[in-house]
TIMAR-781553 format. One line per field, with one value per atom (N, C-alpha, C, O): residue in one letter; atom name; y, z, x; residue number from 1. Coordinates in Angstrom, 3 decimals, always signed. Last residue first. Layout:
BEGIN
aa = A / ... $
at = CA / ... $
c2 = Y / ... $
c3 = Z / ... $
c1 = X / ... $
i = NUM / ... $
END
This chain:
BEGIN
aa = E / E / E / E / A / A / A / A / R / R / R / R / T / T / T / T / T / T / T / T / H / H / H / H / A / A / A / A / E / E / E / E / I / I / I / I / V / V / V / V / R / R / R / R / M / M / M / M / I / I / I / I / A / A / A / A / E / E / E / E / R / R / R / R / C / C / C / C / E / E / E / E / D / D / D / D / N / N / N / N / C / C / C / C / K / K / K / K / L / L / L / L / F / F / F / F / R / R / R / R / E / E / E / E / A / A / A / A / P / P / P / P / N / N / N / N / E / E / E / E / Q / Q / Q / Q / F / F / F / F / H / H / H / H / Q / Q / Q / Q / W / W / W / W / S / S / S / S / G / G / G / G / D / D / D / D / P / P / P / P / M / M / M / M / D / D / D / D / Y / Y / Y / Y / G / G / G / G / A / A / A / A / E / E / E / E / V / V / V / V / I / I / I / I / E / E / E / E / H / H / H / H / R / R / R / R / E / E / E / E / I / I / I / I / F / F / F / F / N / N / N / N / M / M / M / M / A / A / A / A / A / A / A / A / I / I / I / I / I / I / I / I / N / N / N / N / R / R / R / R / L / L / L / L / E / E / E / E / S / S / S / S / A / A / A / A / P / P / P / P / I / I / I / I / M / M / M / M $
at = N / CA / C / O / N / CA / C / O / N / CA / C / O / N / CA / C / O / N / CA / C / O / N / CA / C / O / N / CA / C / O / N / CA / C / O / N / CA / C / O / N / CA / C / O / N / CA / C / O / N / CA / C / O / N / CA / C / O / N / CA / C / O / N / CA / C / O / N / CA / C / O / N / CA / C / O / N / CA / C / O / N / CA / C / O / N / CA / C / O / N / CA / C / O / N / CA / C / O / N / CA / C / O / N / CA / C / O / N / CA / C / O / N / CA / C / O / N / CA / C / O / N / CA / C / O / N / CA / C / O / N / CA / C / O / N / CA / C / O / N / CA / C / O / N / CA / C / O / N / CA / C / O / N / CA / C / O / N / CA / C / O / N / CA / C / O / N / CA / C / O / N / CA / C / O / N / CA / C / O / N / CA / C / O / N / CA / C / O / N / CA / C / O / N / CA / C / O / N / CA / C / O / N / CA / C / O / N / CA / C / O / N / CA / C / O / N / CA / C / O / N / CA / C / O / N / CA / C / O / N / CA / C / O / N / CA / C / O / N / CA / C / O / N / CA / C / O / N / CA / C / O / N / CA / C / O / N / CA / C / O / N / CA / C / O / N / CA / C / O / N / CA / C / O / N / CA / C / O / N / CA / C / O / N / CA / C / O / N / CA / C / O / N / CA / C / O / N / CA / C / O / N / CA / C / O $
c2 = +15.630 / +16.829 / +17.758 / +18.723 / +13.542 / +14.550 / +15.748 / +16.727 / +11.659 / +12.727 / +13.618 / +14.572 / +10.676 / +11.491 / +12.458 / +13.564 / +9.190 / +10.324 / +11.164 / +12.339 / +7.248 / +8.269 / +9.315 / +10.319 / +5.978 / +6.653 / +7.659 / +8.787 / +5.064 / +6.082 / +6.689 / +7.910 / +3.088 / +4.446 / +5.668 / +6.869 / +1.385 / +2.207 / +3.471 / +4.575 / +0.456 / +1.053 / +1.784 / +2.844 / -0.426 / +0.585 / +1.314 / +2.542 / -2.779 / -1.567 / -0.369 / +0.720 / -4.424 / -3.723 / -2.648 / -1.655 / -4.713 / -4.019 / -3.467 / -2.278 / -6.339 / -5.199 / -4.186 / -2.995 / -8.516 / -7.896 / -6.372 / -5.397 / -9.470 / -9.277 / -8.312 / -7.416 / -10.109 / -8.917 / -8.740 / -7.603 / -10.613 / -11.030 / -10.056 / -9.141 / -8.593 / -9.410 / -9.631 / -9.019 / -7.756 / -9.110 / -9.605 / -10.775 / -4.932 / -5.371 / -7.023 / -7.598 / -4.770 / -4.330 / -4.851 / -5.332 / -5.035 / -6.302 / -5.994 / -6.942 / -2.918 / -4.150 / -5.247 / -6.197 / -0.951 / -1.016 / -2.290 / -2.839 / -1.381 / -1.505 / -1.432 / -1.988 / -2.858 / -2.467 / -2.449 / -3.284 / -3.348 / -3.305 / -2.610 / -1.799 / -3.899 / -2.879 / -2.568 / -1.357 / -5.966 / -4.672 / -3.843 / -2.715 / -8.073 / -7.609 / -6.185 / -5.388 / -8.350 / -8.024 / -7.392 / -6.267 / -9.163 / -8.088 / -7.483 / -6.380 / -11.892 / -10.742 / -9.268 / -8.296 / -12.930 / -12.773 / -11.700 / -10.784 / -12.828 / -12.454 / -11.969 / -10.801 / -12.271 / -13.351 / -12.460 / -11.593 / -10.277 / -10.358 / -11.188 / -10.792 / -10.365 / -10.664 / -11.141 / -12.318 / -7.689 / -8.637 / -8.929 / -8.003 / -5.628 / -6.891 / -7.997 / -8.923 / -3.600 / -3.365 / -4.548 / -4.496 / -4.332 / -3.868 / -3.567 / -3.347 / -5.343 / -6.398 / -5.511 / -6.068 / -2.607 / -3.634 / -4.745 / -4.990 / -1.759 / -0.985 / -1.972 / -1.906 / -3.404 / -3.551 / -2.610 / -2.869 / -2.392 / -3.827 / -3.864 / -4.294 / +0.942 / -0.071 / -1.462 / -1.526 / +2.789 / +1.887 / +0.920 / +0.203 / +4.492 / +4.734 / +3.863 / +4.173 / +4.032 / +4.061 / +4.248 / +4.097 / +4.601 / +3.203 / +3.093 / +2.170 / +7.526 / +6.787 / +5.388 / +4.918 / +7.676 / +8.046 / +7.579 / +7.207 / +6.722 / +6.147 / +6.646 / +5.786 / +8.769 / +7.425 / +6.504 / +5.632 / +11.331 / +10.854 / +9.637 / +9.216 / +10.713 / +10.838 / +10.555 / +9.804 / +10.394 / +9.467 / +9.587 / +8.589 / +13.244 / +12.198 / +11.035 / +10.640 / +14.623 / +14.801 / +13.572 / +12.875 / +13.521 / +13.360 / +13.570 / +12.771 / +12.117 / +13.252 / +12.876 / +12.184 / +9.437 / +9.838 / +11.165 / +11.291 / +9.662 / +9.321 / +10.032 / +11.013 $
c3 = -5.195 / -4.975 / -5.874 / -5.865 / -5.734 / -4.920 / -4.683 / -4.020 / -7.269 / -7.921 / -7.122 / -7.677 / -5.423 / -6.233 / -7.191 / -7.682 / -4.044 / -3.347 / -4.221 / -3.902 / -5.769 / -5.121 / -4.690 / -4.746 / -6.245 / -7.246 / -6.790 / -7.283 / -3.834 / -4.543 / -5.610 / -5.736 / -3.433 / -2.534 / -3.257 / -3.249 / -5.386 / -5.488 / -4.868 / -5.364 / -4.507 / -5.856 / -5.946 / -6.570 / -1.866 / -1.881 / -3.330 / -3.403 / -3.159 / -2.152 / -2.118 / -2.306 / -4.032 / -4.742 / -4.123 / -4.783 / -1.633 / -2.817 / -3.583 / -3.898 / -0.240 / +0.345 / -0.646 / -0.566 / -1.846 / -1.751 / -1.065 / -1.337 / -1.389 / -2.774 / -2.819 / -3.661 / +1.313 / +0.568 / -0.808 / -1.271 / +2.707 / +2.351 / +1.549 / +1.040 / +5.414 / +4.122 / +3.754 / +4.312 / +7.773 / +7.770 / +6.312 / +6.038 / +7.432 / +8.090 / +8.134 / +8.505 / +5.627 / +5.110 / +5.915 / +5.377 / +7.610 / +6.387 / +5.795 / +5.559 / +9.006 / +9.651 / +8.606 / +8.754 / +7.051 / +8.053 / +8.300 / +7.992 / +6.348 / +5.341 / +6.136 / +5.586 / +7.446 / +8.108 / +7.415 / +7.666 / +5.418 / +6.893 / +7.676 / +8.541 / +3.182 / +3.240 / +4.402 / +4.615 / +4.103 / +3.655 / +3.473 / +3.557 / +4.312 / +5.198 / +5.209 / +6.111 / +1.483 / +2.740 / +3.835 / +4.231 / +0.482 / +0.133 / +1.213 / +1.729 / +2.075 / +2.257 / +1.713 / +2.466 / +0.598 / +2.074 / +2.558 / +3.328 / -2.112 / -1.655 / -0.196 / +0.143 / -2.909 / -2.699 / -1.817 / -1.013 / -4.938 / -3.601 / -3.504 / -3.991 / -7.151 / -7.147 / -5.785 / -5.482 / -8.220 / -6.994 / -7.035 / -6.974 / -9.683 / -9.854 / -8.683 / -8.386 / -10.167 / -9.512 / -9.240 / -8.707 / -10.730 / -11.834 / -11.494 / -12.366 / -8.220 / -9.297 / -10.501 / -11.071 / -7.083 / -6.462 / -7.607 / -7.860 / -8.685 / -8.515 / -7.901 / -8.392 / -8.046 / -9.451 / -9.524 / -10.329 / -5.523 / -5.760 / -7.086 / -7.154 / -4.695 / -5.118 / -5.650 / -6.088 / -1.848 / -2.852 / -3.156 / -2.366 / +0.375 / -1.114 / -2.298 / -3.484 / +2.496 / +2.638 / +1.210 / +1.007 / +1.592 / +1.811 / +1.848 / +1.290 / +1.806 / +0.439 / +0.671 / -0.192 / +4.539 / +3.871 / +2.509 / +1.985 / +5.167 / +5.669 / +4.914 / +4.740 / +3.395 / +3.296 / +3.827 / +3.100 / +4.740 / +3.261 / +3.070 / +2.574 / +7.094 / +7.213 / +5.769 / +5.505 / +6.739 / +7.062 / +7.182 / +7.353 / +5.725 / +4.764 / +5.128 / +4.389 / +8.347 / +7.001 / +6.189 / +5.948 / +9.958 / +10.154 / +8.844 / +8.495 / +7.823 / +8.608 / +8.673 / +7.853 / +8.908 / +8.088 / +8.739 / +9.951 / +9.578 / +10.205 / +8.937 / +8.239 $
c1 = +2.085 / +3.230 / +3.116 / +3.880 / +0.443 / +0.048 / +1.007 / +0.666 / +1.991 / +1.043 / +0.466 / -0.081 / +3.576 / +4.342 / +3.230 / +3.459 / +1.827 / +2.519 / +3.156 / +3.335 / +1.040 / +0.138 / +0.414 / -0.296 / +3.642 / +2.799 / +1.881 / +1.861 / +4.168 / +5.084 / +4.190 / +4.100 / +2.145 / +2.203 / +3.106 / +2.833 / +2.808 / +1.714 / +1.753 / +1.528 / +5.213 / +5.240 / +4.021 / +4.069 / +4.438 / +5.349 / +5.243 / +5.191 / +2.979 / +2.046 / +2.925 / +2.384 / +4.959 / +4.164 / +3.293 / +2.987 / +6.593 / +7.225 / +6.192 / +6.241 / +4.858 / +5.266 / +5.771 / +5.468 / +4.568 / +3.565 / +3.847 / +3.146 / +7.354 / +6.831 / +5.615 / +5.569 / +7.644 / +8.352 / +7.795 / +7.884 / +4.208 / +5.340 / +6.110 / +5.462 / +2.404 / +2.503 / +4.014 / +4.924 / +2.293 / +2.239 / +2.504 / +2.771 / +2.291 / +3.438 / +3.411 / +4.434 / +0.094 / +1.541 / +2.389 / +3.387 / -1.881 / -1.923 / -0.276 / +0.474 / -1.791 / -1.372 / -1.168 / -0.399 / -2.365 / -0.919 / -0.625 / +0.433 / -5.075 / -3.978 / -2.515 / -1.565 / -7.678 / -6.439 / -5.262 / -4.393 / -9.386 / -9.969 / -8.888 / -9.217 / -8.162 / -9.239 / -9.282 / -9.217 / -6.530 / -6.030 / -6.805 / -6.319 / -8.536 / -7.393 / -7.099 / -7.356 / -8.996 / -10.051 / -9.397 / -9.702 / -6.507 / -7.309 / -8.098 / -7.915 / -6.436 / -5.458 / -6.014 / -5.957 / -8.619 / -8.605 / -7.557 / -7.847 / -7.893 / -9.065 / -8.941 / -9.132 / -4.239 / -5.422 / -6.508 / -6.164 / -2.764 / -3.088 / -4.356 / -5.415 / -0.459 / -1.891 / -2.247 / -2.054 / +1.913 / +1.427 / -0.020 / -0.828 / +2.647 / +3.106 / +2.916 / +3.670 / +1.194 / +2.381 / +3.282 / +4.390 / -1.351 / -0.669 / +0.950 / +1.790 / -2.058 / -2.004 / -1.038 / -0.099 / -2.320 / -1.439 / -0.960 / +0.220 / -4.417 / -3.424 / -2.055 / -0.928 / -6.665 / -6.140 / -4.452 / -3.557 / -7.367 / -6.827 / -6.001 / -4.850 / -6.267 / -7.310 / -6.562 / -5.413 / -5.619 / -5.300 / -6.202 / -6.816 / -6.297 / -6.766 / -6.208 / -6.324 / -4.593 / -6.489 / -6.917 / -8.121 / -2.179 / -2.419 / -4.004 / -4.598 / -2.139 / -2.201 / -2.527 / -3.268 / -1.956 / -3.355 / -3.251 / -4.301 / +0.641 / -0.441 / -1.754 / -2.618 / +2.010 / +2.258 / +1.102 / +0.627 / +1.589 / +1.092 / +0.995 / -0.050 / +2.639 / +1.238 / +0.749 / -0.191 / +5.289 / +4.663 / +3.094 / +2.395 / +5.649 / +5.883 / +4.900 / +3.998 / +5.224 / +4.237 / +4.396 / +3.410 / +7.326 / +6.029 / +4.963 / +4.094 / +10.118 / +9.301 / +7.882 / +7.279 / +11.982 / +10.881 / +10.346 / +10.166 / +15.565 / +14.215 / +12.980 / +13.235 $
i = 68 / 68 / 68 / 68 / 67 / 67 / 67 / 67 / 66 / 66 / 66 / 66 / 65 / 65 / 65 / 65 / 64 / 64 / 64 / 64 / 63 / 63 / 63 / 63 / 62 / 62 / 62 / 62 / 61 / 61 / 61 / 61 / 60 / 60 / 60 / 60 / 59 / 59 / 59 / 59 / 58 / 58 / 58 / 58 / 57 / 57 / 57 / 57 / 56 / 56 / 56 / 56 / 55 / 55 / 55 / 55 / 54 / 54 / 54 / 54 / 53 / 53 / 53 / 53 / 52 / 52 / 52 / 52 / 51 / 51 / 51 / 51 / 50 / 50 / 50 / 50 / 49 / 49 / 49 / 49 / 48 / 48 / 48 / 48 / 47 / 47 / 47 / 47 / 46 / 46 / 46 / 46 / 45 / 45 / 45 / 45 / 44 / 44 / 44 / 44 / 43 / 43 / 43 / 43 / 42 / 42 / 42 / 42 / 41 / 41 / 41 / 41 / 40 / 40 / 40 / 40 / 39 / 39 / 39 / 39 / 38 / 38 / 38 / 38 / 37 / 37 / 37 / 37 / 36 / 36 / 36 / 36 / 35 / 35 / 35 / 35 / 34 / 34 / 34 / 34 / 33 / 33 / 33 / 33 / 32 / 32 / 32 / 32 / 31 / 31 / 31 / 31 / 30 / 30 / 30 / 30 / 29 / 29 / 29 / 29 / 28 / 28 / 28 / 28 / 27 / 27 / 27 / 27 / 26 / 26 / 26 / 26 / 25 / 25 / 25 / 25 / 24 / 24 / 24 / 24 / 23 / 23 / 23 / 23 / 22 / 22 / 22 / 22 / 21 / 21 / 21 / 21 / 20 / 20 / 20 / 20 / 19 / 19 / 19 / 19 / 18 / 18 / 18 / 18 / 17 / 17 / 17 / 17 / 16 / 16 / 16 / 16 / 15 / 15 / 15 / 15 / 14 / 14 / 14 / 14 / 13 / 13 / 13 / 13 / 12 / 12 / 12 / 12 / 11 / 11 / 11 / 11 / 10 / 10 / 10 / 10 / 9 / 9 / 9 / 9 / 8 / 8 / 8 / 8 / 7 / 7 / 7 / 7 / 6 / 6 / 6 / 6 / 5 / 5 / 5 / 5 / 4 / 4 / 4 / 4 / 3 / 3 / 3 / 3 / 2 / 2 / 2 / 2 / 1 / 1 / 1 / 1 $
END
């Protein structure tokens, strides 16, 4: 199980992701999906395809690694 502090860091990182980071991580998120991600990152993450989720996770890993 993921420790609560790590889950908190993941959720917090999702709120600071910029679109260009997802593109640079290998996924070109459509405008409507990006808008939804900005409004509710966790919900969009759950609804997006595997390629999108993998790109978002690469960005989150980069964010959380820099924070350590």
